[in-house]
C-alpha positions, 0 to 999 in steps of 0.5 A: 442400181434401182433402175437397172432392173427395169432396163435388164427386163427390157433387154431380156424381153428383146433378146427372147422375142426378136426371133418371133417378130415379123420385121427386125431393123438392125443398125450398127456403126463402128467409128474410130476418130483421132485428133487433138484436145487441150488439157490443163496440167498446171502452169500457165499454158494448155497442153495438147494431147492426142485422143483416139476413141473408138465407138460401137453404136447399135440399134435393134428394133423388132416390130409386130412381135407375136404375142397374145395380148397387144397389137403392134408390139415393138421392142426397141434397144439402142446403145453404144460402147467406147474405148479410148486408145490413148488419152481419155477424151474430155467427155469420157465421163469416167476414169476408165478407157472402156465405157458405154451407155444405154440410150433406149430400151423399151417395150411398146404395144397397143391395147383395147382395140388400139385405143391405148398405147403403152410404153415401158422402159428407157425412152424419150417423151416428145410431147409438149413441154416435156422437151424430149425428156429422157426417163426410165419409166412408162408412158400411156397414150389414150385415144378419146372420142371426137378427136381428143387424146390424152397422154401421161408419163412418170419415171426417173430422169436418166443419168449417164453411165448408170451413175447418180441421178442427182441434179448436181451430178447428172448430165441430164438438164432435167436431172432428178429422181422423179419426173411426171407430166402429160398432154391433152390434145385435140385434132381436127382433120380437114379433107384434102392434102395429107397433114391438113387440119388442126392440132392443139394441145396443153401440157405440163412437166414436173421434175423433182430431185429429193423433193426439191423442184427442178422444173415446173412448166405448163404450156400450149402448142398449136399446128394449123394447116388450113390449106395445103401450102400454108402451115402455122405453128405456135408454142408457149411454155410458162415456168410456175416456179419462176412465175414467168414465161420460159419460151414462146414461138410462132412460125409460118411457112407458105409455098405460094407457087411451086418454086417459092418457099417462104417462112416467117418466125418469132422466138422468145426464150429465157436461157436460165429457165432451160436449166435445172432450178438446182443448177449453179449455171442458171444464175449466170443466164438470167436474161430474155432474148427475142428473135424476129425474122424469116427467109425464102428459097426459090428454085431457078431451074436446072437444079439451081436454087437460091435462098436467104434468111435474116433475123433481128435479135434483141439481147440484153445490153452490156448493163441493165441501164443500157436496155437491149442490144439490137443484133443481126443474123443473116445468111444467103446461099446458092445450091446446085444439084444435077444427077450425082453432083451437089455443090453450093456456096453460103454467105454468113453474117452475125452482129451480136453484143459480144462479137460478130463475124463475116463468113463463107462456106463452099461445099461439093459432093460427087457420086461415082456409082457406089463411091462418093467424095465430098469437100467442105470449107468454112471460114470466119473473120471476126469483128473483135479479135478472139485470143488475138486472132482475127479469123478461123478456117476449117476444111473437111474431105470425105470419101465413102463406099457402099459395100455388099450386104448392107455395109458402107464405109466412110473416111473423113479428115478435117484440118484448120486454124482457129483462135483456140488452136494454131493448127487443129486436125482430126480424122474419122473412119466409119463402118456402117451396117443397116439391114431389115429382116422380114419374116412372115408367118401364117397366123 
């Protein structure tokens, strides 16, 4: 495929250069899970099948790679492989038991006295209305005088398992064959505590599929921290193709005293504009939603803290004539921590148009040196029956052990009763390896 050459080049560079890097971070996770999933094989009922997939997740980051051109040269590689021992899991995405994918594979370096940063390969663009777009391509960031900076990117949206990039077949919400955009920003630091200052930006993101528009958005963002304990965030996005706002939000956090943390926020979003323009699903979500609310957390002392959040929700009514439905979303929690022990309780409440629930959660974690054990139980009682059931309860037990030489192991089991399965269970065994290799040379 066209994009495999770029990925292969990044892998060759990474394999050849890691031995000359000052620091190499390696992370590996081997994960085996087992449980039940539903399948429709015909007739009037769903069948239950057992799925036992095994995953290998690998990440390698080489930093400060020796080279004659760029400063802070980094090589990043992250990917995964999986094998289904029994039935194929529903999200396998192929007809084979063995599959995998490359998540990241890029080279990054700084040039021109660190004023220019270049990144080439498979990456996620994180600025402005790019919305963490996953591309095979390149990105450049330029630091300008007086606190200004400009960034731009171009590439092709990533497709799963190196399959078709077509928006009709790709799992990428911004599927297509061309993506480009950028952000112009200004930063004004204010002396004092770290993070204090102003950062404001304007950005644009365009995605095409065979010349047809998939996404055309422009937006602005702002972060202001005038004093150390007060932060204001704002974001807005506008769809040029649809000629309406796709998202807007304002959030403020304030810590008036050391023990009290307050927050308030407003969030507007149009769900259909989060989907690709060529997605058939976009026509089923053409409605706007608003959420208003806030929360607080207070430290009572001796490791005990309380918190609560509430949001008023304005969602579309059952008919166009009925206007908006006013819903509510709230939770309250009690957390306790002392030494190696962590425990807590949470109360949940939701009142939405289609349904609602009352819920509760209890959890705890205890460490015994290099060993830990944890338990978590969550339950919901529905306002309206779901599949003729009024409640759902799920419990999880976990245990882990820190092994030698950067290894650790975790085993976890979950069981419950839900409106979709009279009895459900799954188990997980995980082996994790995290290590940093440091090499210094005289230059």
